[in-house]
Every structure is written in C-alpha cells, then in structure tokens.
Biopython code that builds the backbone (N, CA, C, O; Angstrom):
import numpy as np
from Bio.PDB.StructureBuilder import StructureBuilder

atoms = [
    (1, "MET", "N", (-11.306, 6.421, 30.293)),
    (1, "MET", "CA", (-10.331, 7.272, 29.650)),
    (1, "MET", "C", (-11.065, 8.480, 29.058)),
    (1, "MET", "O", (-12.065, 8.329, 28.357)),
    (2, "GLU", "N", (-10.575, 9.627, 29.340)),
    (2, "GLU", "CA", (-11.207, 10.844, 28.869)),
    (2, "GLU", "C", (-10.754, 11.168, 27.443)),
    (2, "GLU", "O", (-9.717, 10.700, 26.971)),
    (3, "ARG", "N", (-11.550, 11.964, 26.797)),
    (3, "ARG", "CA", (-11.276, 12.339, 25.416)),
    (3, "ARG", "C", (-9.958, 13.134, 25.299)),
    (3, "ARG", "O", (-9.334, 13.138, 24.238)),
    (4, "GLU", "N", (-9.549, 13.786, 26.354)),
    (4, "GLU", "CA", (-8.331, 14.603, 26.321)),
    (4, "GLU", "C", (-7.077, 13.759, 26.123)),
    (4, "GLU", "O", (-6.044, 14.284, 25.707)),
    (5, "ASN", "N", (-7.148, 12.481, 26.410)),
    (5, "ASN", "CA", (-5.971, 11.606, 26.332)),
    (5, "ASN", "C", (-5.734, 11.065, 24.929)),
    (5, "ASN", "O", (-4.684, 10.477, 24.671)),
    (6, "TYR", "N", (-6.676, 11.248, 24.026)),
    (6, "TYR", "CA", (-6.524, 10.742, 22.653)),
    (6, "TYR", "C", (-5.670, 11.701, 21.845)),
    (6, "TYR", "O", (-5.590, 12.896, 22.129)),
    (7, "ILE", "N", (-5.016, 11.119, 20.800)),
    (7, "ILE", "CA", (-4.267, 11.970, 19.874)),
    (7, "ILE", "C", (-5.192, 12.385, 18.732)),
    (7, "ILE", "O", (-6.203, 11.732, 18.476)),
    (8, "SER", "N", (-4.847, 13.458, 18.057)),
    (8, "SER", "CA", (-5.698, 13.956, 16.977)),
    (8, "SER", "C", (-5.551, 13.118, 15.734)),
    (8, "SER", "O", (-4.613, 12.331, 15.609)),
    (9, "ASP", "N", (-6.487, 13.286, 14.807)),
    (9, "ASP", "CA", (-6.453, 12.539, 13.546)),
    (9, "ASP", "C", (-5.199, 12.892, 12.723)),
    (9, "ASP", "O", (-4.608, 12.036, 12.065)),
    (10, "GLU", "N", (-4.823, 14.151, 12.782)),
    (10, "GLU", "CA", (-3.648, 14.577, 12.041)),
    (10, "GLU", "C", (-2.393, 13.861, 12.557)),
    (10, "GLU", "O", (-1.523, 13.485, 11.773)),
    (11, "GLN", "N", (-2.306, 13.677, 13.873)),
    (11, "GLN", "CA", (-1.160, 13.001, 14.440)),
    (11, "GLN", "C", (-1.147, 11.500, 14.063)),
    (11, "GLN", "O", (-0.086, 10.912, 13.856)),
    (12, "VAL", "N", (-2.345, 10.903, 13.980)),
    (12, "VAL", "CA", (-2.446, 9.497, 13.581)),
    (12, "VAL", "C", (-1.959, 9.337, 12.155)),
    (12, "VAL", "O", (-1.192, 8.420, 11.860)),
    (13, "VAL", "N", (-2.402, 10.236, 11.249)),
    (13, "VAL", "CA", (-2.014, 10.160, 9.846)),
    (13, "VAL", "C", (-0.498, 10.383, 9.715)),
    (13, "VAL", "O", (0.172, 9.692, 8.948)),
    (14, "LYS", "N", (0.030, 11.353, 10.471)),
    (14, "LYS", "CA", (1.462, 11.645, 10.411)),
    (14, "LYS", "C", (2.279, 10.457, 10.903)),
    (14, "LYS", "O", (3.315, 10.142, 10.318)),
    (15, "ARG", "N", (1.838, 9.798, 11.954)),
    (15, "ARG", "CA", (2.559, 8.622, 12.482)),
    (15, "ARG", "C", (2.447, 7.449, 11.525)),
    (15, "ARG", "O", (3.418, 6.712, 11.354)),
    (16, "ALA", "N", (1.298, 7.252, 10.899)),
    (16, "ALA", "CA", (1.121, 6.150, 9.937)),
    (16, "ALA", "C", (2.028, 6.358, 8.738)),
    (16, "ALA", "O", (2.690, 5.421, 8.292)),
    (17, "ASN", "N", (2.065, 7.575, 8.211)),
    (17, "ASN", "CA", (2.944, 7.867, 7.066)),
    (17, "ASN", "C", (4.399, 7.640, 7.432)),
    (17, "ASN", "O", (5.165, 7.113, 6.626)),
    (18, "ALA", "N", (4.790, 8.030, 8.639)),
    (18, "ALA", "CA", (6.177, 7.834, 9.068)),
    (18, "ALA", "C", (6.490, 6.343, 9.189)),
    (18, "ALA", "O", (7.585, 5.910, 8.830)),
    (19, "ALA", "N", (5.546, 5.564, 9.688)),
    (19, "ALA", "CA", (5.766, 4.119, 9.839)),
    (19, "ALA", "C", (5.925, 3.445, 8.466)),
    (19, "ALA", "O", (6.773, 2.568, 8.300)),
    (20, "VAL", "N", (5.119, 3.849, 7.498)),
    (20, "VAL", "CA", (5.224, 3.291, 6.146)),
    (20, "VAL", "C", (6.561, 3.694, 5.511)),
    (20, "VAL", "O", (7.213, 2.874, 4.866)),
    (21, "LYS", "N", (6.969, 4.956, 5.693)),
    (21, "LYS", "CA", (8.256, 5.407, 5.147)),
    (21, "LYS", "C", (9.398, 4.609, 5.748)),
    (21, "LYS", "O", (10.312, 4.201, 5.032)),
    (22, "LEU", "N", (9.357, 4.381, 7.060)),
    (22, "LEU", "CA", (10.425, 3.594, 7.704)),
    (22, "LEU", "C", (10.451, 2.155, 7.191)),
    (22, "LEU", "O", (11.527, 1.591, 6.987)),
    (23, "ALA", "N", (9.282, 1.560, 6.982)),
    (23, "ALA", "CA", (9.214, 0.194, 6.486)),
    (23, "ALA", "C", (9.772, 0.097, 5.045)),
    (23, "ALA", "O", (10.466, -0.859, 4.699)),
    (24, "ILE", "N", (9.454, 1.096, 4.230)),
    (24, "ILE", "CA", (9.982, 1.089, 2.857)),
    (24, "ILE", "C", (11.492, 1.297, 2.855)),
    (24, "ILE", "O", (12.210, 0.642, 2.100)),
    (25, "ASP", "N", (11.969, 2.201, 3.691)),
    (25, "ASP", "CA", (13.428, 2.406, 3.782)),
    (25, "ASP", "C", (14.142, 1.160, 4.270)),
    (25, "ASP", "O", (15.230, 0.842, 3.790)),
    (26, "LYS", "N", (13.555, 0.460, 5.206)),
    (26, "LYS", "CA", (14.160, -0.784, 5.707)),
    (26, "LYS", "C", (14.237, -1.830, 4.598)),
    (26, "LYS", "O", (15.244, -2.526, 4.468)),
    (27, "LYS", "N", (13.171, -1.942, 3.795)),
    (27, "LYS", "CA", (13.175, -2.915, 2.697)),
    (27, "LYS", "C", (14.205, -2.551, 1.632)),
    (27, "LYS", "O", (14.817, -3.427, 1.022)),
    (28, "LYS", "N", (14.391, -1.234, 1.414)),
    (28, "LYS", "CA", (15.380, -0.790, 0.415)),
    (28, "LYS", "C", (16.784, -1.142, 0.908)),
    (28, "LYS", "O", (17.628, -1.585, 0.130)),
    (29, "ILE", "N", (17.026, -0.945, 2.196)),
    (29, "ILE", "CA", (18.374, -1.238, 2.752)),
    (29, "ILE", "C", (18.675, -2.717, 2.701)),
    (29, "ILE", "O", (19.798, -3.112, 2.386)),
    (30, "THR", "N", (17.673, -3.553, 3.013)),
    (30, "THR", "CA", (17.886, -5.010, 3.004)),
    (30, "THR", "C", (17.694, -5.615, 1.611)),
    (30, "THR", "O", (17.763, -6.833, 1.445)),
    (31, "GLU", "N", (17.450, -4.748, 0.598)),
    (31, "GLU", "CA", (17.242, -5.190, -0.789)),
    (31, "GLU", "C", (16.130, -6.230, -0.914)),
    (31, "GLU", "O", (16.238, -7.184, -1.684)),
    (32, "THR", "N", (15.078, -6.031, -0.155)),
    (32, "THR", "CA", (13.877, -6.864, -0.249)),
    (32, "THR", "C", (12.891, -6.181, -1.175)),
    (32, "THR", "O", (12.705, -4.969, -1.064)),
    (33, "PRO", "N", (12.245, -6.908, -2.092)),
    (33, "PRO", "CA", (11.280, -6.261, -2.988)),
    (33, "PRO", "C", (10.082, -5.696, -2.235)),
    (33, "PRO", "O", (9.599, -6.287, -1.270)),
    (34, "ILE", "N", (9.611, -4.537, -2.697)),
    (34, "ILE", "CA", (8.472, -3.871, -2.108)),
    (34, "ILE", "C", (7.258, -4.161, -2.996)),
    (34, "ILE", "O", (7.345, -4.016, -4.215)),
    (35, "VAL", "N", (6.150, -4.561, -2.416)),
    (35, "VAL", "CA", (4.939, -4.869, -3.171)),
    (35, "VAL", "C", (4.160, -3.580, -3.340)),
    (35, "VAL", "O", (3.828, -2.906, -2.365)),
    (36, "ILE", "N", (3.869, -3.243, -4.607)),
    (36, "ILE", "CA", (3.094, -2.009, -4.879)),
    (36, "ILE", "C", (1.951, -2.349, -5.839)),
    (36, "ILE", "O", (1.965, -3.377, -6.515)),
    (37, "TYR", "N", (0.962, -1.451, -5.875)),
    (37, "TYR", "CA", (-0.148, -1.583, -6.812)),
    (37, "TYR", "C", (-0.045, -0.457, -7.821)),
    (37, "TYR", "O", (-0.092, 0.718, -7.456)),
    (38, "ASP", "N", (0.094, -0.809, -9.083)),
    (38, "ASP", "CA", (0.175, 0.187, -10.165)),
    (38, "ASP", "C", (-1.252, 0.513, -10.598)),
    (38, "ASP", "O", (-1.928, -0.335, -11.181)),
    (39, "ARG", "N", (-1.717, 1.725, -10.322)),
    (39, "ARG", "CA", (-3.103, 2.063, -10.630)),
    (39, "ARG", "C", (-3.336, 2.242, -12.100)),
    (39, "ARG", "O", (-4.441, 1.980, -12.575)),
    (40, "LYS", "N", (-2.346, 2.678, -12.845)),
    (40, "LYS", "CA", (-2.555, 2.862, -14.288)),
    (40, "LYS", "C", (-2.675, 1.509, -15.008)),
    (40, "LYS", "O", (-3.573, 1.319, -15.828)),
    (41, "ALA", "N", (-1.783, 0.590, -14.705)),
    (41, "ALA", "CA", (-1.797, -0.719, -15.348)),
    (41, "ALA", "C", (-2.733, -1.716, -14.620)),
    (41, "ALA", "O", (-3.042, -2.785, -15.147)),
    (42, "LYS", "N", (-3.168, -1.350, -13.419)),
    (42, "LYS", "CA", (-4.007, -2.195, -12.572)),
    (42, "LYS", "C", (-3.364, -3.571, -12.341)),
    (42, "LYS", "O", (-3.993, -4.615, -12.512)),
    (43, "THR", "N", (-2.087, -3.526, -11.947)),
    (43, "THR", "CA", (-1.356, -4.744, -11.622)),
    (43, "THR", "C", (-0.670, -4.626, -10.280)),
    (43, "THR", "O", (-0.423, -3.527, -9.783)),
    (44, "ILE", "N", (-0.368, -5.771, -9.703)),
    (44, "ILE", "CA", (0.399, -5.830, -8.454)),
    (44, "ILE", "C", (1.827, -6.194, -8.881)),
    (44, "ILE", "O", (2.057, -7.159, -9.610)),
    (45, "CYS", "N", (2.784, -5.374, -8.394)),
    (45, "CYS", "CA", (4.206, -5.551, -8.836)),
    (45, "CYS", "C", (5.116, -5.621, -7.648)),
    (45, "CYS", "O", (4.791, -5.131, -6.566)),
    (46, "HIS", "N", (6.266, -6.237, -7.854)),
    (46, "HIS", "CA", (7.368, -6.180, -6.916)),
    (46, "HIS", "C", (8.296, -5.098, -7.436)),
    (46, "HIS", "O", (8.726, -5.144, -8.589)),
    (47, "LEU", "N", (8.610, -4.109, -6.577)),
    (47, "LEU", "CA", (9.553, -3.065, -6.897)),
    (47, "LEU", "C", (10.874, -3.434, -6.277)),
    (47, "LEU", "O", (11.010, -3.432, -5.054)),
    (48, "ASN", "N", (11.865, -3.754, -7.116)),
    (48, "ASN", "CA", (13.167, -4.188, -6.646)),
    (48, "ASN", "C", (14.043, -2.979, -6.265)),
    (48, "ASN", "O", (13.747, -1.844, -6.637)),
    (49, "SER", "N", (15.098, -3.242, -5.535)),
    (49, "SER", "CA", (15.954, -2.174, -5.037)),
    (49, "SER", "C", (16.670, -1.424, -6.174)),
    (49, "SER", "O", (17.058, -0.268, -6.009)),
    (50, "ASP", "N", (16.843, -2.095, -7.336)),
    (50, "ASP", "CA", (17.488, -1.440, -8.466)),
    (50, "ASP", "C", (16.514, -0.646, -9.351)),
    (50, "ASP", "O", (16.921, -0.066, -10.357)),
    (51, "GLY", "N", (15.218, -0.623, -8.968)),
    (51, "GLY", "CA", (14.210, 0.164, -9.697)),
    (51, "GLY", "C", (13.384, -0.615, -10.681)),
    (51, "GLY", "O", (12.449, -0.060, -11.259)),
    (52, "THR", "N", (13.683, -1.872, -10.900)),
    (52, "THR", "CA", (12.917, -2.664, -11.836)),
    (52, "THR", "C", (11.621, -3.181, -11.175)),
    (52, "THR", "O", (11.548, -3.393, -9.964)),
    (53, "GLN", "N", (10.608, -3.369, -12.035)),
    (53, "GLN", "CA", (9.338, -3.864, -11.544)),
    (53, "GLN", "C", (9.056, -5.248, -12.148)),
    (53, "GLN", "O", (9.289, -5.471, -13.336)),
    (54, "THR", "N", (8.558, -6.164, -11.327)),
    (54, "THR", "CA", (8.167, -7.476, -11.767)),
    (54, "THR", "C", (6.676, -7.644, -11.494)),
    (54, "THR", "O", (6.235, -7.535, -10.350)),
    (55, "VAL", "N", (5.902, -7.909, -12.546)),
    (55, "VAL", "CA", (4.447, -8.064, -12.387)),
    (55, "VAL", "C", (4.169, -9.374, -11.682)),
    (55, "VAL", "O", (4.675, -10.423, -12.081)),
    (56, "VAL", "N", (3.357, -9.314, -10.623)),
    (56, "VAL", "CA", (3.011, -10.486, -9.843)),
    (56, "VAL", "C", (1.610, -10.974, -10.246)),
    (56, "VAL", "O", (1.398, -12.167, -10.464)),
    (57, "SER", "N", (0.671, -10.042, -10.340)),
    (57, "SER", "CA", (-0.698, -10.405, -10.604)),
    (57, "SER", "C", (-1.407, -9.240, -11.292)),
    (57, "SER", "O", (-0.958, -8.095, -11.229)),
    (58, "THR", "N", (-2.508, -9.553, -11.940)),
    (58, "THR", "CA", (-3.341, -8.526, -12.565)),
    (58, "THR", "C", (-4.675, -8.480, -11.865)),
    (58, "THR", "O", (-5.011, -9.376, -11.091)),
    (59, "ARG", "N", (-5.427, -7.453, -12.129)),
    (59, "ARG", "CA", (-6.743, -7.316, -11.508)),
    (59, "ARG", "C", (-7.691, -8.377, -12.083)),
    (59, "ARG", "O", (-7.833, -8.492, -13.300)),
    (60, "LYS", "N", (-8.322, -9.132, -11.220)),
    (60, "LYS", "CA", (-9.127, -10.242, -11.670)),
    (60, "LYS", "C", (-10.576, -9.860, -11.981)),
    (60, "LYS", "O", (-11.185, -10.433, -12.884)),
    (61, "THR", "N", (-11.126, -8.904, -11.247)),
    (61, "THR", "CA", (-12.504, -8.526, -11.444)),
    (61, "THR", "C", (-12.641, -7.031, -11.722)),
    (61, "THR", "O", (-11.772, -6.236, -11.364)),
    (62, "VAL", "N", (-13.730, -6.671, -12.356)),
    (62, "VAL", "CA", (-13.971, -5.272, -12.677)),
    (62, "VAL", "C", (-15.300, -4.893, -12.048)),
    (62, "VAL", "O", (-16.264, -5.654, -12.125)),
    (63, "GLY", "N", (-15.357, -3.738, -11.436)),
    (63, "GLY", "CA", (-16.606, -3.256, -10.853)),
    (63, "GLY", "C", (-16.729, -3.627, -9.394)),
    (63, "GLY", "O", (-15.916, -4.372, -8.846)),
    (64, "ARG", "N", (-17.756, -3.092, -8.783)),
    (64, "ARG", "CA", (-18.004, -3.365, -7.395)),
    (64, "ARG", "C", (-18.684, -4.701, -7.195)),
    (64, "ARG", "O", (-19.287, -5.237, -8.125)),
    (65, "TYR", "N", (-18.595, -5.240, -6.006)),
    (65, "TYR", "CA", (-19.170, -6.553, -5.699)),
    (65, "TYR", "C", (-20.669, -6.550, -5.981)),
    (65, "TYR", "O", (-21.191, -7.486, -6.588)),
    (66, "SER", "N", (-21.355, -5.509, -5.546)),
    (66, "SER", "CA", (-22.809, -5.482, -5.741)),
    (66, "SER", "C", (-23.188, -5.422, -7.217)),
    (66, "SER", "O", (-24.244, -5.929, -7.596)),
    (67, "GLU", "N", (-22.361, -4.821, -8.050)),
    (67, "GLU", "CA", (-22.611, -4.802, -9.461)),
    (67, "GLU", "C", (-22.372, -6.172, -10.109)),
    (67, "GLU", "O", (-23.074, -6.543, -11.049)),
    (68, "ARG", "N", (-21.402, -6.908, -9.617)),
    (68, "ARG", "CA", (-21.122, -8.235, -10.181)),
    (68, "ARG", "C", (-22.161, -9.239, -9.749)),
    (68, "ARG", "O", (-22.470, -10.152, -10.515)),
    (69, "VAL", "N", (-22.720, -9.115, -8.550)),
    (69, "VAL", "CA", (-23.692, -10.070, -8.076)),
    (69, "VAL", "C", (-25.005, -9.967, -8.831)),
    (69, "VAL", "O", (-25.678, -10.978, -9.035)),
    (70, "LYS", "N", (-25.387, -8.751, -9.256)),
    (70, "LYS", "CA", (-26.659, -8.527, -9.949)),
    (70, "LYS", "C", (-26.685, -9.208, -11.290)),
    (70, "LYS", "O", (-27.768, -9.551, -11.766)),
    (71, "LYS", "N", (-25.547, -9.425, -11.931)),
    (71, "LYS", "CA", (-25.490, -9.998, -13.276)),
    (71, "LYS", "C", (-25.868, -11.412, -13.311)),
    (71, "LYS", "O", (-25.865, -12.026, -14.378)),
]
sb = StructureBuilder()
sb.init_structure("model")
sb.init_model(0)
sb.init_chain("A")
sb.init_seg("    ")
for serial, (resi, resn, name, xyz) in enumerate(atoms, 1):
    if name == "N":
        sb.init_residue(resn, " ", resi, " ")
    sb.init_atom(name, np.array(xyz, "f"), 0.0, 1.0, " ", f" {name:<3s}", serial, name[0])
structure = sb.get_structure()
C-alpha cells in the first residue's frame, strides 16, 4: 500500500471527534449515563441525561508510576 492511500492526521482527528460526538448524542437520546472524568475534582462520574452527576470513583494514586515505585 502506498503512502498516497492513507488519510491525513487532521482527517483522523476529525473522524474521531465526530465518532465521540455521535456516541454521546446516542447515549443522551437513550438516557444512558455518560462516564466522564472531572479533572478539577479528580473523580470519575456518571453524567445523567438530566444534567446531574453521580460520583463513581476517586483517584486512587498520586504521581507517576516511576515516582511511586522509588518510594
């Protein structure tokens, strides 16, 4: 397969973003909770169709793996 047959990186990113948007829209229509990561609170939440959030889990470790192993 020649290099000319590949799609560009911009097209890959555009298609990935469109796929995620479609998946989120489908979950909203079927009223299925969407799993999100809240960066400020560092928690994993379910985002319900009515806009409420339910905390599922919190961040268990802090720091990189290599930093934790050295201790």
